[in-house]
Structure formats: C-alpha cells, structure tokens
N, C-alpha and C positions, 0 to 999 in steps of 0.2 A: 504494500500500500504506500504509494508515493504521495505525500502531502505537498500541494503547491506552495512555493515560497514567496510568490509575488501576488497573492490574492488580496484585493482590497475589500474593506468591510461592506461597501455599497453593493458590490457584485455578489458577495455571499448572501446578503439580505435579499437581493432580488431573486437569486436562485432558490432560496428557502421559500419565498412567497410564491414563486411560479410553480415549483415542483412538489412542495411538501405542505401546502395549505396553511402557511403562516400569513399573517396580516401585519403590516406596519401600522402601529397605533399612534406613535409619535416619535419625536427625536428630542432628546435632552442633551444639549451641548453637542459633544461629538459622539454620542451613542444613539444608535437606532434601536428602538424597542419594538420587538416582534411578539405577537400573540397567536396562539392557536387553541382550538377547542377539540381537536381530534388527536388521539382518542379521548383525551381529557385536557384540562387547562394547563398551559405552560406559557410562561413569559420569559423571553431571553433578551439580553442586551448585547448588541454587536457594535464594537468601536468602528466609527466611520473613518478609519485611517487609510492611508494610501496602501500600506502593506501590513497585514496582520502578523503579529508575532506568532511563531510556530506553536508555542504553548497555548496561546489564546485560541487560535484556530482549532487546535486539537481538542481543547476543552469544549468549545461550542459544538464541534462535530460529535463528540462523545455524548454530550447532553441531548442533542437532537436524535441521535441514533438510539439511545436508551428510551427516550420518550416515544418514538415512533416504532420501536421494536424492530429495527432494521440494522444492517451492517453499515459501518462508516463508509465502506467502499461504495455503497449504493449512492450515498450523498455526493461523494467525490466524483463519481461517474457523471453526475448531472451538472457539475459546475462548469 
C-alpha cells in the first residue's frame, strides 16, 4: 500500500465527499469539517494544507476505513 506524499487536504475532502458519502459542513480556519451518517454518524476534520503530512493522512484514512468497514487501499484507489 503506497500512500501518496503530495496529496492536499482539499483533494482528499473532495474524494471523500464524491466516493464515500461525506458532506462538507463547514470550514474552520484551515480545517475542512466533513460529516457522514452512513452507516452511523462520524465527523472528521481535514487540514486544508497544500500537502498533508504522512501521519495525518494515515490517521484520516484509518479512521474512514474503520468507520466504513473497508480497507484503506479501497480509499487510496479512488483518490
């Protein structure tokens, strides 16, 4: 599993909204807040930085994968 090193926060947020049924509810400072109700409620904050740090990106992917009960690779494939 190769994690992209140059992914920005806005692109990640758009991908999650388009493919995984998240909605952007608002932006506070440099953080984009996403919400989903499927399969149950989850709210995540994504930094709107030019390139996400690898640890931050890994944590977001892990959180979404656990919530949606999928593999992180499925998320990466749709980026």
